[in-house]
Structure formats: structure tokens, C-alpha cells
N, C-alpha and C positions, 0 to 999 in steps of 0.2 A: 582501516578496513581494506580488505583485499578487493581490488577492483576486478570484476569479471568482464570478459570480452565476448563478442559474438561467437568466437571460436571456443571459448571456455565459459559458458554461462552457468549461473546458478540453476540447478534443476530442483524445482520446488513443487509442492502440492498445496492445493487450496486448503483452508482450515478444516473442512470435514474430511480431508484426505481423499476426496472423490475424483479430482482432476489434476493432471500434471501440467506444468507450464515452465517456461524458462525466462530468466531475466539477466540482463547485463547492462553495464554502464557504457554510454556512448556520448557523443557531443552533437548538438544540432543548433545551428544559428549562434554558435559561441557559448551555449549553455550546456551544462552537464545534465543528461537525462537518463532515466531508466527505461530501457526497452523491454517490454513484457510481451512474450509470444505465447498465445493460448490457441492451440490448434493452428488455424490459418489467420487468426486475428492478431494484429499487432497494436499494442497500446503503448503510449508514451506517458511517463510521469516525470515531473520536475524532481531531480535527484535530491534537492533540499529536503524532500519529504522524509528521508531517513533520519537526519538530525532533528528536524522539526517535530516529527512524530515521537521520537525518543524523548525529547524535552516535554512534549505535551503529556506523555505517560508519566514522567517524573512528577510533573505538577499535579496530575490527576491523583496519583498515589495509590489507586486501587484498580480492580478489574473494571474494564469498560467494554460495552458491547461493540462488536464490529459493525453491525447494521449495514452490510454491503447492499448497494442499490445501483442500478443503471443510471446514467446521467439524467434521464427524464423523470425518474421516480423521486418522490418526496422522501426526505430522510427524517429519522427521529433524532431529536436533540440528544446530547450526551452519548453519541456513538462516534466511532472512528470515522465512518463515512460522512457524517454531518460535519465533523471537524475538517475533513479533507476537501471540503468545498465552501467552507464558511468564510465570510468576509472578516471574521475575527481571528483566523489563523495567521501565522507569520507572513505569508505571502499575499494575504487578503483575497483569497478565492481558490480556484481549482488547482490542485496538484496534477490532475489529469490534463494532458496537453492536446489530445486529438479530439476535435469537435465531434460530438456524437458518441465518443468513447471515453469521456472524461471521468465517468464514475468508476465504481468498483475498487476504490482505494482501500476500502475495508475488506476486500477479498484478496487482493494480490500483494499489497505491501506488508501486512502483518507477518506472513510466512517468511518474507525476506528479513525482517527484523529478528525473527526467531532464529533463522539460519545464521545471522551475524552475531547471535548471542546477546542481543540488546533487549529482548522481550520474551515473556512467556505467553503461550497461546494455547487456548483450548482446542480440542479436535472432536467436538460432538457433531451430530448430523446437522444441527442448526443452532442458532442463538449463541455462537461462540463469542468469547471475550478474550481480551489480552490485558497484560499489565507489564510494567517495567520489571526487568529481571534484577 
């Protein structure tokens, strides 16, 4: 995987192709993180989400709803968002690292996996899904 930096980030669009944002790999407290910049908001995700989500998609084997939600909102089971904060995922909880901004794994990580050639992603106005490529 090509690692992008702050100076050369991935330029991505949300699944409905309605908003642009940037991502790059950095290090914080000795851990590899994904820095996601959406307008003036900066989110951090554990970089293990790339491999872990790819593996989850392989095991799932079919389309899965993204189900993107903010941190405080309840998630639907069998969605990417639910998996991204579930005690049953490989890290046992949240891939989002900034308190108050830990959600939206189902919004910002799937386009990165698509960009990396790891997943297929729908681009409808809502209720988008993804699957392993």
C-alpha cells in the first residue's frame, strides 16, 4: 500500500460523491493512524482498520450496508459502522480515536478502501453498500 503523507494526501469523496475530504497516514503515540480532514474537522482512525475491514469484507462475502452514523447515534447491526465500533471487531471497539468524533467509519473509510483497490463501493444518494473486490 502506498502511504500518503500530509503533503501528498489521498483526495477522496464521500460515498454519495457529495463531499470531498483528504486522508493520510501519520503516527501518534507510537501508533499508525489515519488522519481524515473534512473541511476544518480532523478525525483520527486506527490504521489497522484498513486490513481489518478488508478481512471483514472477505468473511462477509457479499454487499454490506455502510450505515454511517455519528458517535452518539445508535447503529444498525450488519453495517460497516456497527462493525467499526463493535466489541466483536479485531480491536474490540472503536477504530475512531478522537472522543466525540469516533463515528463515521462507514462514511470515510470505505472510499479509502475503494481508492486502494481493496473494495467495491456504491455511490447512490443514500443507503450505499460495499463489498470485497
